[in-house]
N, C-alpha and C positions, 0 to 999 in steps of 0.2 A: 652358462650364464644362469645366475641364480633368478628364480621366479620372483616377480614383485619388484624388480630393479629396473630402472630405465636403461636401455640398451642401444648403443649407437647404429645398430642395424646395418653393419657393414664390417669389412675387415679392418683395414689400415686407416681408412679416411671416413669422415661422416658420408652417409648417403644422401644426395641432394636430389630435389625435384625443382625444375625450373619450368616456368610456364608463361607464355606470351599473352595468355588470355586469363580472365577471372574464372576460378573453378569453385565447384562445391564438391568437397571430398568427405564422404561420410556424414553429411549434413553440415559440415564446417565450410564457411565461405573464406576462400583464399583469393586475395587480390592477385593479379599478375605479379610474379617476382621469383626469387629464389629461396628455397625453403630447405631445412635440413631435417631428416626423419629420424626418430627414435622409435623404439617400441618398448612396451612394458609386457613381457611374456609371463603367463601363469599357465597352471595345468589345464584350465578350462577356457578362459577369455583372454584375449590380448587386447591392448590398446595401442593405437598409432598416436604418437606425439609428433606434431608438425611445429617446427620452430622457424622463425625468420632467421635467415642466414646471417650470422654475425662473426664469422671466423671461429666456429666451434672446433674443438678438438674432441678427444675421447670422453672428457668429462662433461656430464649433463648438468646444465644450469637451467632451472625452471623459468628464470626471468625473461628467456626468449620464446616461451611457449606461445603459440598462437591458437593452438586447438589440440583437443584430445578426442579421438575417434575410437569407438568400440569397433572391433574387427570380429568377423565371423571366423570360426576355427573349425578345420576339418582335418582328419587323419588320413595320411596317404598310405597306400599298401606298398609302394617302393619308395625308397628314401631318396631325397634330393641332396647330393653332396655339397653343392656350394649354394649359399644364399642367392636366390633367384627372384627377381621382381619383374612383373609384367603390368602394363597399362593396356587392358584388353578393351577394344572399341566394341560397342554394340553395333549391330547391323540394322537395328530398328530405325524407321524414319524419324526426323526431328532434329533437335539440337543434339550435338556430340555428346556422347556419354558411355559409360561402360563400368568396368570393374578393375580396381587396383588389387593385384594379388602378390603375396610374398610367399615363398616356400623355402623350407629348409628342414633336413632330416625328415622326419615323417609327418610334419605339420605344414599346412598351408592355411594362411589367413587372408582375409579379403575385406573390402568395403566398396561401395559404389562411387563413382565420380561422374561429374557432368560439367559442361560448360555453363557458366551462369547466365 
């Protein structure tokens, strides 16, 4: 995947995020609904692109963008062979929140999420 180019963030089909509650992901407000996730990888910083689901294919179309979120990037000592995504809940009291994490190869990127 070339750096600086939107990537579908999945293998054969777009990766989707479906939520029944309003969320805040990396500071971006998302009403309950279905979304498609793209990323823009770079050597240093990555961005998460969140799009309203509209039957997307592999081709990125910015007209569906809802938000772009900066991702924190870390290097891994052991590679992750398959793209893996987690929604990790926090155990802290209060409203539901946590971390969205994506890992592939020797890179893991993440951002915070919470229920609005």
